[in-house]
N, C-alpha and C positions, 0 to 999 in steps of 0.2 A: 432282499428289501428291507428297508428299516422295521420294527415292528413299535406297537404302543402298548405292551404289554406293562410298562411301566406307570404309563400313564392312566391305565385303567384303574392303578391303586391311589394314584395322585389326586382325586378329587372325593368329595364327601356325596354322600347318596342323594341320589333321587328314587325314592322310595315308591312301593307300589301304590302307594297312598297319590303321588301323583300321577300316576298312568291310572287308576281310577278316574282320575279328575280330566283326564285328556277330552271325554265326551260334554262336559260341561259348556255353557253358551258363555258363563263368564271368564272362562280362561282366552285371552285374546292371541292372537297370532298362530292360534293352531287350528289347522285343516285336515281332518282326518275322513278317509273314505267309509268309517263304520264305529260303531257306538264302541265305549270302552270296554263293555260287557260281554260282546262280539270276539273280543282279538283272541287268535289262537293263544292257549296257553304258554307253548315255546318262545313267542316273541315278545310275551307279559314277562315271561321269567328274565331273559336277557335285557329288556329295559329297566325291569327292576334292579339291577345290579349297576346302573349309569350311575357318575359323580359328576357333582360340579365344580364347584369351588375346591382348589388345592389347598392342603394345610401345608404352612410353611417349611415343615419339615420334609415333605415329600416333594417339593417340586426340584427337578432337575437341575443340577447345581454347575454354572458354569463360571468357574472362578479362574483366573489367572493371576501369575505372581509366585515367586518363589522365596520366601512361602505364601502361599496363599494367604492374603490378611485374615480371612477369619479364623485359619489354625493358630495365628498368634496367643501367645498367653493373655489372658485378661488386664494385666498390668502393661503387657504390650499393646495391646489394643488402645488402650487407656494413653497412652503416651504416645501412640500414633494419632489419636482425634478421633477414634472409632467408638467413644461414648459420649452420651449426651452432655457430660461436665467437662470437657476438654475437644468437644466438636468446635471447628473455627470455619467457616465458610469465606474467600476471600471472591472478591467482584471488584476487579482492576482493569484499567486500561491497558491495551497491548503495548508494550514497551516498543516493539520493533515497527509499530506504525502509528501514525498520528491522530490515531482514538482520542476523542475525549470523554473524560468522566469528571464532575466536578467534585464527586465524596466518595472517594475510593474505599473500600471496605478492605482492609487492608489488615495483616498481622503484624507487619512493621510497625504500623500507625495505629495499633491498638483498636482498631475501628472494626475487623473482622466480624460477619455476622455470628453470633453466639446460638447454643439451643433454645436459651432461654427467649433471646428476639424472634428465633421462627416459631417458636409457640405462642408467642405476642400477638404475631401474625395471623396465625392459624383460628387464633378467635374469633377473627373476624373475617377471614379471608379462604380458609380451608375449603376442599373441594375433593370430592371421590367420584371412583367411577369405575366399571368393571373392565378390564383387559387383558389380553392374552398376553403373555411373554413367549416370543420365540427368537431359536437363534437362525441366523440367517442361512447357514448351508445347513440345516440339520431340520429333516422332514417332520418332525414330532414336536407338538409345543412343550416347553419346557413345564409350564403350570398355566392356571387361570385364576386370578385374584380379584379381590376389590381393593383397589390402591388408593391412600388419601396422603395429600399434602399441599402444600401453596405453591400457586402459580408462579412459576422461574420467574413471569415478567415483573410480580407485585417486588421480587427480591431485586430485580437488575435496576427498575426505578429508585430503588434506595440509593444506590450508586450513584445517581444522578448525571445520567448518559448524556453528553452535550452535541457530539457531532463527530462524523467522519466512521460512524460505525456500519460493518454488514455482515460480521459474523459473530455467533457466539461460539468461541472454543471451552470446554470443560475437560476436567479430568479428574480421578479419584485418587486414594493413597494407592503408592506404589513401592513400600519398603526404602522410601528416600533413596530409591535409585532410578536416575534418570533412563537408564535402558528398559526399565519394565514397566514404564510409564503407559496407562492406555488411556487414550482421550478420543472423545466425540466433539462433533461441533452441531449448529443449527444457523440457517439463516436468523439474522437479526430478527427480521418481518415475523419470522414463525414464532419465535421467541414471544413477542408483542403481542400478536394477533392469530386468532385460530382460524383458520377455515371453516366455513360453513359448515354447522353440524359436528363440529371437532370437538373434544375437550381441550383444555389446556395442557402444555408441559408442565408437571410437578417438581419442585422440590419434594421427594415425597418420606414420609416418615412412617407411615402404616400399613398392613398391608391383613385384609379380611380383620379388620379391627384392632389389630395388634400393632406395637411398635415393632418395626422391623427388626429381625435376628442379624448378628453378623453376614451371615450367608446368602441374606437376601438383599444386602447391601447398607445395612443400619450403620452407623444410626440415621445418615439421609441418603437417598440415591436420586437419581435424575430418572423420570419416566416419561418419555414420548409416545403417546398414545397411539400413533397411526406407523409407529416404525418398528423395526427390528430391534433386538433385545442389544443390539451392541451402541445404540444410540444412548439407552437406559444406563448410563455410567453408575457404577455402584460405588461409596463410600466416598463421596463427592467431596472436595475440598478446595478447588477451584475454577471460577469463572473466570476467563479473558474477553472482553468486547475489544474486537478487532476491526482494522479496516482493509484486512485482507479479503481478497475476492474470492480464494477459494478454502475450499472446506482442509482441516487438518487431520481426519478422522486417522486412528491406527487402521482401522478396517480397508480405508483405501491404501495404503500401503501393502495391504494382503492380497491385492488384484479383487477388491469385492466392489458392487455397485452400492453407493453410499446413499442415495438419495431414494432409493428405492422404497416406498409402502409395503407393508404388509398384502402379502399376496392372499387369494380365498383357495383354500384347498379341503379335502376329505381325508381321512384317514380311519381306519377301522380300530376298534376298541374290543370287539369280540366276534368271533367266527368259530365253527368248529371246524378242525382238524381233519374230523373223518364224520361221514353221515352214513345212514342205510339207506336202500331203495326203498322209496315210499317214506321217506323221512323228511319234513320240509326243514329249510336250512336257515336259523334264525342269525341276522347279522345287527350289530349295532356299530355305531362310529361317531366320530365328531369332525365339524365341518369349522374353520377357521375363517372367520369373517373379514375379509381384506378390503381394501379401500375400494373394490370394484362391487363390494356387496355380495349377496348369497341369493339366489331365487330357489334352485332345486338342488338336492344331493342325486345321485344316480351309482347303481349297482350294475354289475354284469356276471355272470356264470357263464361259462362256456368249456368244451373237453379242450384239454391243454395241447392237443394237438391240431386244433380245427382252426381252418384256414378260410374261413367265412369272418364275414363283419364282426364285429361287437354288437349285441343287440343291449341298449341299457334299458332299465325301467327305474321309475321313478321310486326313490325312498322317502318315507315320512320326517319329515324335519319335526322335533318335540319341539314345544313351547318351553316356556321358564320355569323353573322346577319351584315346588313350593317348599323346599327345604334346601337352605342353599348349601350347607355343611361348612366343612373346615371348621375353623375357631370358631366362628358364628354360629352353626348348628341348628338350631330349630328357629330359631329367632329371625324377625326382618333384617334386610341390609341396613347398618348402621349410617349416619352421615348424611343421610338424604341424597343419595346418589344421583348423578346426572343422567337424564334419559328416565327416570322414576318419576311416576306422582305420587300425592301425599299421602296417598295410601301404602305406597311401598310396592306398586304394581308398575313394571317397564312400560313405555308410552310406547314402544313397539320391539318386536323380538324376531330374529336374534337381532342385536344391537351390532353396530360396526367395532371393529378391531376386539371382539369378545370368540368365545364360539358359540356353537350349536349343537345338540347332538339329533342324530338322524337312528332310523329303524328300518328294517325292510325282514319280511319272510320270504324267501325264494322256495318255490317249488320243487318238491323231489324231483330227484335224477336218477338214469340209469347207472349201475356200477361203472367206475372211470377216474381217471384223474382230472381236474377241473380247476382253472385260473378263476378266482374271485377277484373281480377290481372294483373300486370306486372312484367317483369323481365328484367335481361340484361345475355346475353353470352359475356364472355371478349373474348381476343385475342386467347385464346387457347381452344377454345369453351365450358367454364364450365360456365354452368347455374346457377345463383344467386339461392341460396346461397350459394354456391361452390364456390370456394374450400375452403374457409373457414368459415363456418357456424356458429363458436362461438362467440357468442356475447361479451365477453370480448377483442375481437379485433377488435370490430367495429359492427355497426347496420348494417346488410342487407338483415334483412328480407323479404320476398316478399309480397307486398304490396296488401291487399285484399281490395275492396270495394262494397257497394251494389247497386244495380241499378235494379229499379222496374218500368218494363213494363206494363201499366195500359190499361184494356181493354177498 
């Protein structure tokens, strides 16, 4: 089974100060059965090690290309348009369809969008929100970030789309080699209008308050908040407005479901590999909040050879951190993120398409080999991996790890 040891090091700390605050009425979204002062020290110690936002350098990197674009020399990246001074974004009509655009943003015409143009838009239109980045075919999230950018629709409207447009195609830098192109797409309606309660698709230039590094897709990438990472193309350089009725995603060619929203699922962050009789077993983890929402996280511990039904117990969902970490450190989240009030507190928790943390203290067990599992229940009561158990629409298998109680 895949592990999350890397991710445990990829977020900045939720401190013990946070855990002490769990019993305070002012902390919204937290429902504990006991006061923080009464928490067993084993569980308090495990929770004290949890982290939330992922520093840029600790994101799990998923990059393609030969060579991968971030490994190019600074001079080659500048030549490729992977630098603010040389970045240009085209927004053009698809020449293979009858899509109509009155004001194409084109390198050939000298009208392509520049970094300066984007920053001018950002002065009035910048948006930021929390979003977890997850690969469709990998169980563990790549990282959790605060992303900032300009809504994609604001740039599309600069091109003055006129008629016969159904799809938005886009791709990033690909070493000037058509065989290496990585592309994705969105329905035109999704680019222009957000479903209720969902943030906009972004042309993103900041992560955790800092400009994007080449590894994270800088200078500009796409962020699609409700989707897996293959929709959030890095090093974006071209947007094509098309009247094609079908998508053109590279991932579709690789036998994947390209229309799937993020799934809700749980993963372990920490658990003991061994325990002793009479010793309680502290476990912590993360829950990815997908399109189906998150109601509960449950864990089970049963003998490895047992044939009885699994008995699930509820873990405790933890509330928002008092320290966001990563490049932000101890300060509040910058940029007035969507879903937060004027004082910097989240309006609800957990938020859609983000991570939440959970913890549980399991009772002591007699000597033996055990299987420890975790799962989510979504807002409709579906237990992971339901209601979408098929791997091509995202990995949400129930994680099982082994624990040995030594006599």
